[in-house]
C-alpha positions as CSV (number, residue, x, y, z in Angstrom):
1,X,0.0,0.0,0.0
2,X,2.9,2.4,0.8
3,X,4.4,1.8,-2.6
4,X,1.0,2.4,-4.3
5,X,0.7,5.8,-2.4
6,X,4.3,6.8,-3.5
7,X,3.5,6.0,-7.1
8,X,0.3,7.9,-7.1
9,X,2.1,10.9,-5.5
10,X,4.8,10.8,-8.1
11,X,2.3,10.5,-11.0
12,X,0.2,13.5,-9.7
13,X,3.1,15.7,-8.5
14,X,3.1,17.8,-11.7
15,X,-0.7,18.3,-11.6
16,X,-1.5,21.9,-10.8
17,X,-5.2,22.5,-10.7
18,X,-5.1,26.3,-10.8
19,X,-2.9,26.1,-13.9
20,X,-5.2,23.6,-15.5
21,X,-8.0,26.0,-15.0
22,X,-6.0,28.8,-16.7
23,X,-5.3,26.5,-19.7
24,X,-8.9,25.5,-19.9
25,X,-10.1,29.2,-19.8
26,X,-7.5,30.4,-22.4
27,X,-7.7,27.4,-24.8
28,X,-10.5,28.9,-26.9
29,X,-8.5,32.0,-27.5
30,X,-6.4,32.1,-30.7
31,X,-2.8,33.2,-30.5
32,X,-2.3,37.0,-30.3
33,X,-5.8,37.5,-28.8
34,X,-6.3,38.2,-25.1
35,X,-2.7,38.8,-24.1
36,X,-3.7,40.9,-21.1
37,X,-6.4,38.4,-20.1
38,X,-3.9,35.6,-20.0
39,X,-1.7,37.6,-17.7
40,X,-4.6,38.4,-15.5
41,X,-5.6,34.7,-15.2
42,X,-2.0,33.7,-14.4
43,X,-1.8,36.4,-11.7
44,X,-5.0,35.0,-10.2
45,X,-3.5,31.5,-10.3
46,X,-0.6,32.9,-8.2
47,X,2.2,33.9,-10.5
48,X,4.0,37.3,-9.9
49,X,3.7,39.1,-13.2
50,X,4.2,42.9,-13.5
51,X,1.8,45.5,-14.9
52,X,1.8,46.0,-18.6
53,X,3.1,42.5,-19.5
54,X,1.5,40.8,-22.5
55,X,1.5,37.2,-23.5
56,X,0.4,36.3,-27.0
57,X,-0.2,32.7,-25.9
58,X,-0.3,30.9,-22.6
59,X,3.1,29.6,-21.8
60,X,3.6,26.0,-20.9
61,X,4.9,25.4,-17.4
62,X,6.5,22.3,-15.9
63,X,7.8,21.4,-12.4
64,X,6.5,20.1,-9.1
65,X,5.6,21.7,-5.9
66,X,4.8,25.4,-5.7
67,X,5.4,26.6,-9.3
68,X,3.8,29.9,-8.6
69,X,6.5,31.0,-6.2
70,X,9.3,30.2,-8.7
71,X,8.4,32.6,-11.5
72,X,8.7,36.4,-11.3
73,X,8.1,38.4,-14.5
74,X,8.6,42.2,-14.4
75,X,6.6,45.1,-15.8
76,X,6.0,45.8,-19.5
77,X,7.3,42.5,-20.8
78,X,6.3,40.8,-24.0
79,X,6.1,37.0,-24.3
80,X,5.5,35.6,-27.8
81,X,3.8,32.3,-28.5
82,X,5.1,28.9,-27.6
83,X,7.3,29.7,-24.5
84,X,8.2,26.9,-22.1
85,X,9.2,27.5,-18.5
86,X,10.8,24.7,-16.5
87,X,10.0,25.9,-13.0
88,X,12.0,23.2,-11.1
89,X,14.1,26.2,-9.9
90,X,13.3,29.9,-9.9
91,X,13.1,32.0,-13.1
92,X,13.3,35.8,-12.7
93,X,12.6,38.0,-15.6
94,X,13.3,41.7,-15.3
95,X,11.3,44.7,-16.7
96,X,10.9,45.4,-20.4
97,X,12.0,42.0,-21.5
98,X,11.0,40.6,-24.9
99,X,10.8,36.9,-25.4
100,X,10.4,35.5,-28.9
101,X,8.5,32.5,-30.3
102,X,9.1,29.0,-28.8
103,X,11.8,30.1,-26.2
104,X,12.8,27.4,-23.7
105,X,13.9,28.3,-20.2
106,X,15.2,25.2,-18.6
107,X,16.2,25.1,-14.9
108,X,16.8,21.3,-14.5
109,X,19.3,19.0,-16.1
110,X,20.8,15.6,-15.5
111,X,24.3,15.0,-14.1
112,X,26.5,12.7,-16.3
113,X,26.1,9.1,-15.2
114,X,27.9,5.9,-15.9
115,X,27.9,4.0,-19.2
116,X,24.9,2.0,-17.8
117,X,22.8,5.1,-17.3
118,X,24.2,8.4,-18.6
119,X,21.3,10.6,-17.5
120,X,21.9,10.4,-13.7
121,X,20.4,12.5,-10.9
122,X,18.6,15.8,-11.7
123,X,20.2,19.1,-10.8
124,X,18.3,22.4,-10.4
125,X,19.7,25.9,-11.0
126,X,17.8,29.2,-11.4
127,X,17.7,31.5,-14.4
128,X,17.8,35.3,-14.3
129,X,17.0,37.6,-17.3
130,X,18.0,41.2,-16.8
131,X,15.9,44.3,-17.5
132,X,15.5,45.2,-21.2
133,X,16.9,41.9,-22.5
134,X,15.6,40.3,-25.8
135,X,15.5,36.5,-26.3
136,X,15.2,35.6,-29.9
137,X,12.9,33.0,-31.3
138,X,13.6,29.4,-30.4
139,X,16.6,30.1,-28.2
140,X,17.2,27.9,-25.2
141,X,18.5,29.1,-21.9
142,X,20.1,26.3,-19.8
143,X,20.1,26.0,-16.0
144,X,22.0,28.5,-13.9
145,X,22.4,31.1,-16.7
146,X,22.2,34.9,-16.1
147,X,21.4,37.1,-19.0
148,X,22.6,40.6,-18.4
149,X,20.6,43.8,-18.6
150,X,20.0,44.9,-22.3
151,X,21.5,41.7,-23.7
152,X,20.3,40.2,-26.9
153,X,20.2,36.4,-27.5
154,X,20.1,35.5,-31.2
155,X,17.4,33.2,-32.6
156,X,18.0,29.5,-32.1
157,X,21.0,30.1,-29.7
158,X,21.7,27.7,-26.9
159,X,23.0,29.6,-23.9
160,X,25.0,27.6,-21.4
161,X,27.0,30.4,-19.8
162,X,26.2,33.8,-18.4
163,X,25.8,36.6,-21.0
164,X,27.1,40.1,-19.9
165,X,24.9,43.2,-20.0
166,X,24.6,45.0,-23.4
167,X,26.0,42.3,-25.6
168,X,24.7,40.1,-28.4
169,X,25.2,36.4,-28.0
170,X,24.4,33.7,-30.6
171,X,25.2,30.2,-31.8
172,X,25.3,26.7,-30.4
173,X,26.7,27.0,-27.8
174,X,26.2,30.7,-27.6
175,X,29.2,33.0,-27.8
176,X,29.5,36.8,-27.4
177,X,29.1,38.3,-30.9
178,X,29.6,41.9,-30.0
179,X,29.2,44.7,-27.4
180,X,26.1,46.9,-27.8
181,X,26.1,50.7,-27.4
182,X,23.1,52.9,-26.9
């Protein structure tokens, strides 16, 4: 019986009823319609999202436990369609951040295991996106990365290291392309 309870708990750990309600209420909306309504519903569900933020689609969220406490989005941000947030660890997004189509923010990864099983134990590390940053379409931000204020991440980049403020980074893995000036 104890094993059965453990299995049920593991299977239902990622079930978030408030989030399911948000998905159900926004499902009829086409993309690019109701961006402020989506934000309002996510705030009601418990996420900390600043004023003036717009979401063209409802992001997908993953993680267990209290997801709502692990996401902070600043004011006047713009999130395009298809975003995915792994909330196994905190994600902090500053003010005036633009996030392109299909951006992945991943806070969990596996340690390298033995030849018998390479994907070993999970590790969790937070992500921070500075004020005014721009994440291009389909970029991936890996666990523990900090994107500096005013930085730009090129489309399809895979960011595995911190990106300094006011720089452009791109590629796989992402490298600094150049320094930006105002």
